[in-house]
PyMOL Python script that loads the backbone (N, CA, C, O; Angstrom):
from pymol import cmd

cmd.read_pdbstr("""\
ATOM      1  N   MET A   1       0.845  -1.203   0.000  1.00  0.00           N
ATOM      2  CA  MET A   1       0.000   0.000   0.000  1.00  0.00           C
ATOM      3  C   MET A   1       0.880   1.253   0.000  1.00  0.00           C
ATOM      4  O   MET A   1       0.684   2.167  -0.801  1.00  0.00           O
ATOM      5  N   LEU A   2       1.850   1.273   0.915  1.00  0.00           N
ATOM      6  CA  LEU A   2       2.712   2.450   1.027  1.00  0.00           C
ATOM      7  C   LEU A   2       3.549   2.634  -0.233  1.00  0.00           C
ATOM      8  O   LEU A   2       3.677   3.747  -0.744  1.00  0.00           O
ATOM      9  N   THR A   3       4.125   1.526  -0.737  1.00  0.00           N
ATOM     10  CA  THR A   3       4.953   1.630  -1.945  1.00  0.00           C
ATOM     11  C   THR A   3       4.100   2.071  -3.120  1.00  0.00           C
ATOM     12  O   THR A   3       4.563   2.823  -3.977  1.00  0.00           O
ATOM     13  N   ASN A   4       2.861   1.611  -3.168  1.00  0.00           N
ATOM     14  CA  ASN A   4       1.958   1.993  -4.249  1.00  0.00           C
ATOM     15  C   ASN A   4       1.740   3.499  -4.230  1.00  0.00           C
ATOM     16  O   ASN A   4       1.753   4.151  -5.275  1.00  0.00           O
ATOM     17  N   ARG A   5       1.543   4.041  -3.047  1.00  0.00           N
ATOM     18  CA  ARG A   5       1.332   5.485  -2.918  1.00  0.00           C
ATOM     19  C   ARG A   5       2.587   6.239  -3.356  1.00  0.00           C
ATOM     20  O   ARG A   5       2.501   7.272  -4.021  1.00  0.00           O
ATOM     21  N   LEU A   6       3.751   5.713  -2.977  1.00  0.00           N
ATOM     22  CA  LEU A   6       5.006   6.363  -3.341  1.00  0.00           C
ATOM     23  C   LEU A   6       5.187   6.394  -4.851  1.00  0.00           C
ATOM     24  O   LEU A   6       5.587   7.415  -5.409  1.00  0.00           O
ATOM     25  N   THR A   7       4.894   5.280  -5.515  1.00  0.00           N
ATOM     26  CA  THR A   7       5.066   5.249  -6.973  1.00  0.00           C
ATOM     27  C   THR A   7       4.096   6.215  -7.631  1.00  0.00           C
ATOM     28  O   THR A   7       4.449   6.873  -8.610  1.00  0.00           O
ATOM     29  N   SER A   8       2.888   6.310  -7.113  1.00  0.00           N
ATOM     30  CA  SER A   8       1.918   7.236  -7.709  1.00  0.00           C
ATOM     31  C   SER A   8       2.374   8.679  -7.494  1.00  0.00           C
ATOM     32  O   SER A   8       2.191   9.521  -8.373  1.00  0.00           O
ATOM     33  N   VAL A   9       2.960   8.968  -6.343  1.00  0.00           N
ATOM     34  CA  VAL A   9       3.466  10.321  -6.082  1.00  0.00           C
ATOM     35  C   VAL A   9       4.596  10.639  -7.051  1.00  0.00           C
ATOM     36  O   VAL A   9       4.660  11.738  -7.601  1.00  0.00           O
ATOM     37  N   ASN A  10       5.497   9.662  -7.260  1.00  0.00           N
ATOM     38  CA  ASN A  10       6.591   9.873  -8.206  1.00  0.00           C
ATOM     39  C   ASN A  10       6.049  10.097  -9.602  1.00  0.00           C
ATOM     40  O   ASN A  10       6.563  10.934 -10.344  1.00  0.00           O
ATOM     41  N   TYR A  11       5.013   9.355  -9.965  1.00  0.00           N
ATOM     42  CA  TYR A  11       4.401   9.493 -11.287  1.00  0.00           C
ATOM     43  C   TYR A  11       3.817  10.893 -11.456  1.00  0.00           C
ATOM     44  O   TYR A  11       4.000  11.535 -12.490  1.00  0.00           O
ATOM     45  N   VAL A  12       3.116  11.352 -10.428  1.00  0.00           N
ATOM     46  CA  VAL A  12       2.515  12.688 -10.490  1.00  0.00           C
ATOM     47  C   VAL A  12       3.609  13.746 -10.608  1.00  0.00           C
ATOM     48  O   VAL A  12       3.483  14.693 -11.384  1.00  0.00           O
ATOM     49  N   LYS A  13       4.683  13.581  -9.834  1.00  0.00           N
ATOM     50  CA  LYS A  13       5.792  14.533  -9.907  1.00  0.00           C
ATOM     51  C   LYS A  13       6.369  14.569 -11.312  1.00  0.00           C
ATOM     52  O   LYS A  13       6.640  15.639 -11.857  1.00  0.00           O
ATOM     53  N   LYS A  14       6.556  13.381 -11.895  1.00  0.00           N
ATOM     54  CA  LYS A  14       7.123  13.301 -13.234  1.00  0.00           C
ATOM     55  C   LYS A  14       6.225  14.009 -14.240  1.00  0.00           C
ATOM     56  O   LYS A  14       6.698  14.750 -15.102  1.00  0.00           O
ATOM     57  N   ARG A  15       4.907  13.766 -14.114  1.00  0.00           N
ATOM     58  CA  ARG A  15       3.957  14.398 -15.030  1.00  0.00           C
ATOM     59  C   ARG A  15       3.982  15.913 -14.867  1.00  0.00           C
ATOM     60  O   ARG A  15       3.931  16.649 -15.852  1.00  0.00           O
ATOM     61  N   LEU A  16       4.060  16.377 -13.621  1.00  0.00           N
ATOM     62  CA  LEU A  16       4.088  17.816 -13.363  1.00  0.00           C
ATOM     63  C   LEU A  16       5.317  18.452 -13.995  1.00  0.00           C
ATOM     64  O   LEU A  16       5.228  19.502 -14.632  1.00  0.00           O
ATOM     65  N   ILE A  17       6.472  17.800 -13.812  1.00  0.00           N
ATOM     66  CA  ILE A  17       7.719  18.332 -14.370  1.00  0.00           C
ATOM     67  C   ILE A  17       7.629  18.390 -15.884  1.00  0.00           C
ATOM     68  O   ILE A  17       8.049  19.370 -16.498  1.00  0.00           O
ATOM     69  N   GLN A  18       7.075  17.330 -16.495  1.00  0.00           N
ATOM     70  CA  GLN A  18       6.934  17.305 -17.954  1.00  0.00           C
ATOM     71  C   GLN A  18       6.034  18.444 -18.417  1.00  0.00           C
ATOM     72  O   GLN A  18       6.336  19.122 -19.399  1.00  0.00           O
ATOM     73  N   ASN A  19       4.928  18.651 -17.706  1.00  0.00           N
ATOM     74  CA  ASN A  19       4.000  19.721 -18.090  1.00  0.00           C
ATOM     75  C   ASN A  19       4.662  21.085 -17.964  1.00  0.00           C
ATOM     76  O   ASN A  19       4.505  21.941 -18.835  1.00  0.00           O
ATOM     77  N   ILE A  20       5.407  21.288 -16.871  1.00  0.00           N
ATOM     78  CA  ILE A  20       6.087  22.568 -16.663  1.00  0.00           C
ATOM     79  C   ILE A  20       7.100  22.804 -17.768  1.00  0.00           C
ATOM     80  O   ILE A  20       7.197  23.909 -18.303  1.00  0.00           O
ATOM     81  N   GLN A  21       7.871  21.751 -18.118  1.00  0.00           N
ATOM     82  CA  GLN A  21       8.865  21.893 -19.180  1.00  0.00           C
ATOM     83  C   GLN A  21       8.193  22.231 -20.497  1.00  0.00           C
ATOM     84  O   GLN A  21       8.690  23.059 -21.261  1.00  0.00           O
ATOM     85  N   ARG A  22       7.050  21.583 -20.765  1.00  0.00           N
ATOM     86  CA  ARG A  22       6.337  21.838 -22.017  1.00  0.00           C
ATOM     87  C   ARG A  22       5.863  23.291 -22.064  1.00  0.00           C
ATOM     88  O   ARG A  22       5.990  23.962 -23.088  1.00  0.00           O
ATOM     89  N   ILE A  23       5.311  23.773 -20.935  1.00  0.00           N
ATOM     90  CA  ILE A  23       4.818  25.152 -20.876  1.00  0.00           C
ATOM     91  C   ILE A  23       5.977  26.123 -21.058  1.00  0.00           C
ATOM     92  O   ILE A  23       5.857  27.113 -21.780  1.00  0.00           O
ATOM     93  N   LEU A  24       7.109  25.837 -20.398  1.00  0.00           N
ATOM     94  CA  LEU A  24       8.262  26.725 -20.515  1.00  0.00           C
ATOM     95  C   LEU A  24       8.765  26.772 -21.945  1.00  0.00           C
ATOM     96  O   LEU A  24       9.081  27.848 -22.453  1.00  0.00           O
ATOM     97  N   SER A  25       8.846  25.621 -22.605  1.00  0.00           N
ATOM     98  CA  SER A  25       9.341  25.614 -23.981  1.00  0.00           C
ATOM     99  C   SER A  25       8.368  26.359 -24.892  1.00  0.00           C
ATOM    100  O   SER A  25       8.789  27.024 -25.839  1.00  0.00           O
ATOM    101  N   LYS A  26       7.069  26.251 -24.609  1.00  0.00           N
ATOM    102  CA  LYS A  26       6.081  26.998 -25.393  1.00  0.00           C
ATOM    103  C   LYS A  26       6.285  28.494 -25.186  1.00  0.00           C
ATOM    104  O   LYS A  26       6.233  29.269 -26.140  1.00  0.00           O
ATOM    105  N   GLU A  27       6.516  28.897 -23.944  1.00  0.00           N
ATOM    106  CA  GLU A  27       6.737  30.312 -23.645  1.00  0.00           C
ATOM    107  C   GLU A  27       7.975  30.811 -24.382  1.00  0.00           C
ATOM    108  O   GLU A  27       7.969  31.906 -24.943  1.00  0.00           O
ATOM    109  N   VAL A  28       9.034  30.007 -24.378  1.00  0.00           N
ATOM    110  CA  VAL A  28      10.276  30.400 -25.041  1.00  0.00           C
ATOM    111  C   VAL A  28      10.041  30.543 -26.534  1.00  0.00           C
ATOM    112  O   VAL A  28      10.484  31.513 -27.149  1.00  0.00           O
ATOM    113  N   LEU A  29       9.341  29.570 -27.119  1.00  0.00           N
ATOM    114  CA  LEU A  29       9.043  29.630 -28.553  1.00  0.00           C
ATOM    115  C   LEU A  29       8.229  30.877 -28.870  1.00  0.00           C
ATOM    116  O   LEU A  29       8.495  31.570 -29.852  1.00  0.00           O
ATOM    117  N   TYR A  30       7.242  31.157 -28.037  1.00  0.00           N
ATOM    118  CA  TYR A  30       6.396  32.334 -28.248  1.00  0.00           C
ATOM    119  C   TYR A  30       7.241  33.604 -28.169  1.00  0.00           C
ATOM    120  O   TYR A  30       7.082  34.516 -28.981  1.00  0.00           O
ATOM    121  N   GLY A  31       8.135  33.658 -27.189  1.00  0.00           N
ATOM    122  CA  GLY A  31       9.015  34.813 -27.045  1.00  0.00           C
ATOM    123  C   GLY A  31       9.898  34.990 -28.268  1.00  0.00           C
ATOM    124  O   GLY A  31      10.086  36.110 -28.743  1.00  0.00           O
ATOM    125  N   GLU A  32      10.443  33.887 -28.783  1.00  0.00           N
ATOM    126  CA  GLU A  32      11.284  33.952 -29.981  1.00  0.00           C
ATOM    127  C   GLU A  32      10.479  34.491 -31.155  1.00  0.00           C
ATOM    128  O   GLU A  32      10.960  35.338 -31.909  1.00  0.00           O
ATOM    129  N   MET A  33       9.253  33.999 -31.309  1.00  0.00           N
ATOM    130  CA  MET A  33       8.411  34.430 -32.417  1.00  0.00           C
ATOM    131  C   MET A  33       8.110  35.924 -32.300  1.00  0.00           C
ATOM    132  O   MET A  33       8.147  36.652 -33.292  1.00  0.00           O
ATOM    133  N   GLN A  34       7.811  36.373 -31.075  1.00  0.00           N
ATOM    134  CA  GLN A  34       7.539  37.796 -30.855  1.00  0.00           C
ATOM    135  C   GLN A  34       8.770  38.630 -31.208  1.00  0.00           C
ATOM    136  O   GLN A  34       8.669  39.694 -31.817  1.00  0.00           O
ATOM    137  N   TRP A  35       9.929  38.119 -30.811  1.00  0.00           N
ATOM    138  CA  TRP A  35      11.184  38.833 -31.057  1.00  0.00           C
ATOM    139  C   TRP A  35      11.418  38.971 -32.555  1.00  0.00           C
ATOM    140  O   TRP A  35      11.787  40.043 -33.033  1.00  0.00           O
ATOM    141  N   PHE A  36      11.203  37.882 -33.298  1.00  0.00           N
ATOM    142  CA  PHE A  36      11.381  37.924 -34.752  1.00  0.00           C
ATOM    143  C   PHE A  36      10.355  38.855 -35.396  1.00  0.00           C
ATOM    144  O   PHE A  36      10.662  39.559 -36.359  1.00  0.00           O
ATOM    145  N   ALA A  37       9.144  38.853 -34.862  1.00  0.00           N
ATOM    146  CA  ALA A  37       8.096  39.711 -35.426  1.00  0.00           C
ATOM    147  C   ALA A  37       8.444  41.186 -35.218  1.00  0.00           C
ATOM    148  O   ALA A  37       8.107  42.033 -36.046  1.00  0.00           O
ATOM    149  N   ASN A  38       9.118  41.485 -34.108  1.00  0.00           N
ATOM    150  CA  ASN A  38       9.463  42.879 -33.820  1.00  0.00           C
ATOM    151  C   ASN A  38      10.701  43.340 -34.579  1.00  0.00           C
ATOM    152  O   ASN A  38      10.947  44.542 -34.674  1.00  0.00           O
ATOM    153  N   LYS A  39      11.472  42.425 -35.111  1.00  0.00           N
ATOM    154  CA  LYS A  39      12.703  42.783 -35.836  1.00  0.00           C
ATOM    155  C   LYS A  39      12.376  43.529 -37.118  1.00  0.00           C
ATOM    156  O   LYS A  39      13.282  43.910 -37.858  1.00  0.00           O
TER     157      LYS A  39
END
""", "prot")
cmd.dss("prot")
cmd.show_as("cartoon", "prot")
cmd.util.cbc("prot")
cmd.orient("prot")
């Protein structure tokens, strides 16, 4: 039971990190596009 909870917590953490990385890369891409548009 305890190990099951731990693995699920690790899974959630992994998913959160992936989502944050995806959002950050989207923000960076958007910033690059804005920068090119302003050039």
